[in-house]
C-alpha positions as CSV (number, residue, x, y, z in Angstrom):
1,X,-15.8,7.8,18.4
2,X,-16.9,6.6,14.9
3,X,-14.4,7.1,12.1
4,X,-15.4,6.8,8.4
5,X,-12.4,5.8,6.3
6,X,-12.5,6.6,2.6
7,X,-10.1,5.4,-0.2
8,X,-11.2,7.1,-3.4
9,X,-9.9,6.1,-6.9
10,X,-10.9,7.7,-10.2
11,X,-13.8,5.4,-10.8
12,X,-14.1,3.5,-7.5
13,X,-14.1,3.9,-3.7
14,X,-13.6,1.7,-0.7
15,X,-14.8,2.5,2.8
16,X,-14.8,1.2,6.4
17,X,-16.6,2.5,9.5
18,X,-14.7,2.0,12.8
19,X,-15.8,2.3,16.4
20,X,-12.5,3.5,17.8
21,X,-13.3,2.5,21.5
22,X,-12.4,-1.1,20.6
23,X,-11.2,-0.5,17.0
24,X,-14.0,-2.6,15.7
25,X,-15.1,-2.5,12.1
26,X,-18.8,-1.7,12.1
27,X,-19.3,-1.9,8.3
28,X,-17.4,-1.8,5.1
29,X,-18.0,-1.8,1.4
30,X,-17.0,-0.4,-2.0
31,X,-18.4,1.3,-5.1
32,X,-17.2,0.3,-8.5
33,X,-17.7,1.8,-12.0
34,X,-18.3,5.4,-10.8
35,X,-19.3,7.5,-13.7
36,X,-21.4,4.8,-15.4
37,X,-25.0,3.7,-15.4
38,X,-24.2,0.3,-14.1
39,X,-22.1,1.2,-11.0
40,X,-22.1,-1.5,-8.3
41,X,-22.3,-0.9,-4.6
42,X,-21.3,-3.7,-2.2
43,X,-21.9,-3.2,1.5
44,X,-21.7,-5.3,4.6
45,X,-22.4,-4.4,8.3
46,X,-20.7,-6.7,10.8
47,X,-23.0,-9.5,11.7
48,X,-25.4,-8.8,8.9
49,X,-25.8,-10.1,5.3
50,X,-23.9,-8.5,2.5
51,X,-26.0,-6.4,0.1
52,X,-25.2,-5.4,-3.4
53,X,-27.0,-3.2,-5.9
54,X,-26.4,-1.8,-9.4
55,X,-27.5,1.7,-10.2
56,X,-26.3,4.9,-12.1
57,X,-23.6,6.7,-10.1
58,X,-22.1,9.5,-12.2
59,X,-19.8,11.1,-9.6
60,X,-18.2,10.6,-6.2
61,X,-20.6,12.8,-4.2
62,X,-23.5,10.5,-5.2
63,X,-21.3,7.4,-4.5
64,X,-20.5,8.6,-1.0
65,X,-24.1,9.6,-0.3
66,X,-25.2,6.1,-1.3
67,X,-22.7,4.6,1.1
68,X,-24.0,6.8,3.9
69,X,-27.5,5.8,3.0
70,X,-26.5,2.1,3.5
71,X,-24.8,2.9,6.8
72,X,-27.9,4.5,8.1
73,X,-30.4,2.0,6.6
74,X,-32.9,0.5,9.0
75,X,-32.1,-3.0,8.0
76,X,-28.6,-3.0,6.5
77,X,-27.0,-0.1,8.5
78,X,-25.4,0.4,11.8
79,X,-26.0,4.1,12.4
80,X,-29.2,6.1,13.1
81,X,-27.8,9.2,11.6
82,X,-24.8,10.5,9.6
83,X,-24.2,12.8,12.6
84,X,-22.9,9.8,14.5
85,X,-19.8,9.9,12.3
86,X,-17.2,12.0,14.2
87,X,-14.6,12.3,11.5
88,X,-13.7,11.1,8.0
89,X,-10.2,9.8,7.3
90,X,-9.0,9.9,3.6
91,X,-6.2,7.9,2.1
92,X,-4.0,10.3,0.0
93,X,-1.2,8.7,-2.0
94,X,1.3,11.6,-2.3
95,X,2.1,14.2,0.3
96,X,5.3,15.3,-1.4
97,X,7.6,17.2,1.0
98,X,4.7,19.3,2.2
99,X,3.3,16.6,4.5
100,X,5.4,14.5,6.8
101,X,2.4,13.4,8.9
102,X,-1.4,13.1,8.7
103,X,-3.2,16.5,8.8
104,X,-6.6,18.0,9.4
105,X,-7.9,19.2,6.1
106,X,-8.6,22.9,5.5
107,X,-8.6,25.1,2.4
108,X,-4.8,25.5,2.5
109,X,-4.4,21.7,2.7
110,X,-6.5,21.3,-0.4
111,X,-4.6,24.0,-2.3
112,X,-1.3,22.1,-1.6
113,X,-2.9,18.8,-2.5
114,X,-4.0,20.2,-5.8
115,X,-0.4,21.4,-6.5
116,X,0.9,17.9,-5.8
117,X,-1.3,16.3,-8.5
118,X,1.5,16.0,-11.0
119,X,3.5,13.8,-8.6
120,X,0.7,11.2,-8.5
121,X,-1.6,12.0,-11.5
122,X,-3.4,8.7,-11.3
123,X,-4.2,8.9,-7.6
124,X,-4.0,12.3,-5.9
125,X,-6.7,14.0,-8.1
126,X,-9.1,11.1,-7.2
127,X,-8.2,11.3,-3.5
128,X,-8.9,15.1,-3.5
129,X,-12.2,14.5,-5.4
130,X,-13.2,12.2,-2.5
131,X,-12.3,14.9,0.0
132,X,-14.4,17.5,-1.7
133,X,-17.3,15.2,-2.1
134,X,-17.3,14.2,1.5
135,X,-17.1,17.8,2.6
136,X,-20.1,18.7,0.5
137,X,-22.2,16.0,2.1
138,X,-20.8,16.4,5.7
139,X,-19.6,20.1,5.9
140,X,-19.4,20.1,9.7
141,X,-17.5,16.8,10.0
142,X,-13.7,17.0,10.4
143,X,-11.8,15.6,7.5
144,X,-8.3,14.2,7.8
145,X,-5.7,13.3,5.1
146,X,-3.4,10.3,5.7
147,X,-0.6,10.0,3.3
148,X,1.1,6.9,1.8
149,X,4.4,8.8,1.6
150,X,4.4,10.3,5.2
151,X,5.9,7.2,6.9
152,X,8.9,7.6,4.6
153,X,9.6,11.2,5.4
154,X,12.2,10.1,7.9
155,X,14.5,8.7,5.1
156,X,17.7,10.7,5.3
157,X,19.0,12.8,2.4
158,X,21.8,10.4,1.5
159,X,19.1,7.7,0.9
160,X,16.4,9.8,-0.7
161,X,18.4,11.9,-3.1
162,X,19.2,10.8,-6.6
163,X,22.7,11.4,-8.0
164,X,21.6,13.9,-10.6
165,X,22.4,17.6,-10.6
166,X,21.2,18.9,-7.2
167,X,19.5,21.8,-9.0
168,X,16.9,19.2,-10.3
169,X,16.0,18.4,-6.8
170,X,15.8,22.0,-5.8
171,X,13.6,23.0,-8.7
172,X,11.3,20.0,-9.0
173,X,11.7,18.0,-5.7
174,X,12.7,14.9,-7.6
175,X,13.8,12.4,-4.9
176,X,12.8,9.1,-3.4
177,X,9.4,9.4,-1.7
178,X,8.3,5.8,-1.2
179,X,4.8,4.4,-1.0
180,X,2.7,1.8,0.9
181,X,3.7,3.8,4.0
182,X,0.6,3.0,6.0
183,X,1.0,-0.7,5.4
184,X,4.7,-0.7,6.4
185,X,3.9,1.3,9.5
186,X,1.1,-1.0,10.6
187,X,2.9,-4.4,10.1
188,X,6.1,-3.2,11.7
189,X,4.3,-2.0,14.8
190,X,2.3,-5.2,14.9
191,X,5.5,-7.3,14.6
192,X,7.0,-5.4,17.6
193,X,3.8,-6.2,19.6
194,X,4.0,-9.9,18.7
195,X,7.7,-9.9,19.8
196,X,6.8,-8.2,23.0
197,X,9.5,-5.6,22.2
198,X,9.7,-1.8,22.0
199,X,9.8,-0.9,18.3
200,X,12.4,1.7,19.0
201,X,14.8,-1.1,19.8
202,X,14.2,-3.1,16.6
203,X,15.5,-3.3,13.1
204,X,12.7,-4.6,10.8
205,X,12.5,-5.3,7.1
206,X,8.9,-5.0,5.9
207,X,8.0,-6.7,2.6
208,X,4.7,-5.4,1.1
209,X,4.2,-7.8,-1.9
210,X,1.1,-7.3,-3.9
211,X,0.4,-6.3,-7.5
212,X,2.5,-3.3,-6.5
213,X,5.4,-4.2,-4.2
214,X,7.9,-2.5,-2.0
215,X,10.3,-3.3,0.8
216,X,11.2,-0.9,3.6
217,X,14.1,-0.8,6.1
218,X,12.6,0.3,9.5
219,X,15.1,1.2,12.3
220,X,13.7,2.3,15.6
221,X,10.2,2.5,14.2
222,X,11.3,4.9,11.4
223,X,11.7,4.3,7.7
224,X,15.3,4.8,6.7
225,X,15.1,3.4,3.1
226,X,12.5,2.0,0.8
227,X,12.5,0.4,-2.6
228,X,9.9,2.6,-4.4
229,X,11.2,6.0,-5.4
230,X,10.0,9.2,-7.0
231,X,7.2,7.0,-8.4
232,X,5.9,3.5,-7.6
233,X,7.8,2.2,-10.7
234,X,11.2,1.9,-9.0
235,X,12.4,-1.1,-7.0
236,X,11.0,-4.6,-7.2
237,X,9.7,-6.5,-10.2
238,X,5.9,-6.3,-9.8
239,X,2.7,-7.5,-11.4
240,X,2.9,-5.3,-14.5
241,X,5.7,-2.8,-13.5
242,X,9.4,-3.4,-14.4
243,X,11.0,-2.1,-11.3
244,X,14.7,-1.1,-11.6
245,X,16.1,-0.9,-15.1
246,X,19.1,0.8,-16.6
247,X,17.9,4.2,-17.9
248,X,20.4,3.7,-20.8
249,X,18.4,0.6,-21.8
250,X,15.3,2.7,-22.1
251,X,16.9,5.2,-24.5
252,X,18.1,2.2,-26.6
253,X,14.6,0.6,-26.7
254,X,13.0,3.9,-27.6
255,X,15.3,4.3,-30.5
256,X,15.0,0.7,-31.7
257,X,11.2,0.5,-31.4
258,X,10.6,4.2,-32.2
259,X,8.6,4.7,-29.0
260,X,7.6,8.1,-27.6
261,X,7.5,9.0,-23.8
262,X,3.9,7.9,-23.4
263,X,4.5,4.6,-25.0
264,X,7.6,3.8,-23.0
265,X,5.8,4.8,-19.8
266,X,3.0,2.4,-20.7
267,X,5.4,-0.4,-21.4
268,X,7.2,0.0,-18.1
269,X,4.0,0.4,-15.9
270,X,1.4,-1.8,-17.7
271,X,3.2,-4.4,-19.8
272,X,6.3,-5.4,-17.8
273,X,7.0,-7.2,-14.6
274,X,5.5,-10.7,-14.2
275,X,3.2,-10.0,-17.2
276,X,6.1,-9.0,-19.4
277,X,8.1,-12.2,-18.7
278,X,5.4,-14.8,-18.3
279,X,2.4,-13.3,-19.9
280,X,0.4,-13.3,-16.7
281,X,0.5,-10.8,-13.8
282,X,-1.2,-12.9,-11.0
283,X,1.2,-14.8,-8.8
284,X,-1.3,-17.6,-8.5
285,X,-1.1,-18.1,-12.3
286,X,2.7,-18.0,-12.0
287,X,2.7,-20.7,-9.3
288,X,0.4,-22.9,-11.4
289,X,2.8,-22.4,-14.4
290,X,5.8,-23.4,-12.2
291,X,3.9,-26.6,-11.2
292,X,3.3,-27.3,-14.9
293,X,7.0,-26.8,-15.7
294,X,6.3,-23.7,-17.8
295,X,9.7,-22.2,-18.6
296,X,8.7,-18.6,-18.5
297,X,6.7,-18.8,-15.3
298,X,9.7,-20.4,-13.7
299,X,11.9,-17.6,-15.0
300,X,9.4,-15.0,-13.7
301,X,9.2,-16.6,-10.2
302,X,13.0,-16.8,-10.0
303,X,13.4,-13.2,-11.0
304,X,10.8,-12.1,-8.5
305,X,12.3,-14.0,-5.6
306,X,15.9,-12.9,-6.5
307,X,15.1,-9.2,-6.5
308,X,13.3,-9.4,-3.1
309,X,16.3,-11.3,-1.7
310,X,18.7,-8.6,-3.0
311,X,16.7,-5.9,-1.3
312,X,16.6,-7.8,2.0
313,X,20.3,-8.2,1.9
314,X,21.0,-4.6,1.1
315,X,18.8,-3.5,4.0
316,X,20.5,-5.8,6.4
317,X,23.7,-4.0,5.4
318,X,22.1,-0.6,5.6
319,X,20.9,-1.2,9.2
320,X,23.9,-3.4,10.2
321,X,21.6,-6.2,11.2
322,X,17.9,-7.2,11.3
323,X,15.7,-8.5,14.1
324,X,12.6,-9.3,12.1
325,X,11.3,-9.8,8.5
326,X,7.6,-9.2,7.8
327,X,5.6,-10.4,4.8
328,X,2.3,-8.7,4.0
329,X,-0.2,-7.9,1.1
330,X,-1.7,-10.4,-1.4
331,X,1.5,-12.2,-2.5
332,X,3.4,-11.7,0.7
333,X,0.5,-13.2,2.8
334,X,-0.6,-16.0,0.4
335,X,2.5,-17.5,-1.2
336,X,4.2,-19.9,1.2
337,X,6.4,-21.3,-1.6
338,X,7.9,-17.8,-2.2
339,X,8.7,-17.4,1.5
340,X,10.3,-20.8,1.8
341,X,12.5,-20.2,-1.3
342,X,13.5,-16.8,0.0
343,X,14.4,-17.9,3.5
344,X,16.3,-21.0,2.3
345,X,18.6,-18.7,0.4
346,X,19.4,-16.5,3.4
347,X,21.3,-19.0,5.6
348,X,23.7,-16.4,6.8
349,X,20.9,-14.8,8.8
350,X,20.3,-17.9,10.8
351,X,16.6,-18.2,10.0
352,X,14.7,-21.5,10.3
353,X,11.1,-21.8,9.2
354,X,8.3,-23.8,10.7
355,X,6.7,-25.1,7.5
356,X,3.4,-26.0,9.1
357,X,3.0,-22.4,10.4
358,X,4.2,-21.1,7.0
359,X,1.0,-22.7,5.5
360,X,-1.4,-20.7,7.7
361,X,-3.3,-17.9,6.1
362,X,-5.4,-14.9,7.1
363,X,-3.9,-14.4,10.5
364,X,-0.9,-12.9,12.3
365,X,1.7,-15.6,12.6
366,X,5.3,-16.1,13.4
367,X,6.6,-18.6,10.9
368,X,10.2,-18.8,12.2
369,X,11.1,-21.4,14.8
370,X,11.9,-20.4,18.4
371,X,15.6,-20.9,17.9
372,X,15.7,-18.7,14.7
373,X,18.1,-15.8,15.1
374,X,15.8,-13.5,13.0
375,X,12.1,-13.6,13.5
376,X,9.9,-13.9,10.4
377,X,6.2,-12.9,10.5
378,X,3.2,-13.0,8.1
379,X,0.9,-10.2,9.0
380,X,-2.2,-9.2,7.0
381,X,-2.0,-5.5,6.5
382,X,-4.6,-3.1,7.7
383,X,-4.0,0.3,6.2
384,X,-7.5,1.4,6.9
385,X,-7.0,1.0,10.7
386,X,-3.9,3.2,10.5
387,X,-5.9,5.8,8.7
388,X,-8.7,5.5,11.4
389,X,-6.1,5.7,14.3
390,X,-4.4,8.8,12.8
391,X,-7.8,10.5,12.2
392,X,-9.0,9.8,15.7
393,X,-5.8,11.1,17.2
394,X,-5.9,14.3,15.2
395,X,-9.5,15.2,15.8
396,X,-9.2,14.4,19.5
């Protein structure tokens, strides 16, 4: 079975083609600057040279068609015909309370997804645009939606409700939804495999640390709490997002700076986090600044590490213990110094780190020593594989 995985943004898309018999990636690529005359397509079939071309691509239907043309290209492709694609799996950011699992897409599904657009206005409309474009090109091919929020649907009410009047939740479904669900699901399952344990017997804390960052408490294979909330703004300090902040401070800032709702939203989402403190949002630049004794880069690094450590501690308390901690995504996978600092400040967990293994990159690795009471892993995430697996299971 061949599964075509699509992740559509407003002006870009990423794709992977999987052969599910051995879960092998046959080809992958991306399209950037959709809607412009200088859109760029990058494509690579496994074992073949990467190809790239610039051309006008004004909307997603054309973008997907160009990707399929490359997949079936006599020189660059891996398929003889588009008919060899058995199903399309779509990443959809927000499923609200309507979807607690991946679903086969039909007309009713799309109606519900359209109604959820206001919960994720930057992502869901683009995701649905990709669904409609793929259906137009491949009308007989099953389409499946896989949601970032679905993994967190198991969070109990005492953890997902906010302490505001309950009528607000009843009217508008304002609650903790959580994000990065496919990533947390994948790395927690992979950690259980590496431990040779049944995930139902484990308590795992998954740290997805990228430009956007979230931490999830996973007990028995199910999410019981996560740091992101109603939106991806809540929780950790991130590349450009503030994370947790006293709402009263926002009212104060708005009055002092004479800011409207749109301006305060922009400040919190685009001008805060690492960028707001140090002037740069990339952790590599922060690390370089720390090495050069830059005061604000050191401050940003300390703040970032401290907030992660607080969440780890709170989730140890929430689960009454922890068996494994997993680091993933760009910062989580590629910042050994951050992991060393974090673990050194958690001595009560009885963790010891193998510093040589901690330096390894690009592979699944246990960085804790054999005598460590809590296992620590670095696992490159594979959200596309989760989407492919769910899609294959549903269409089967």
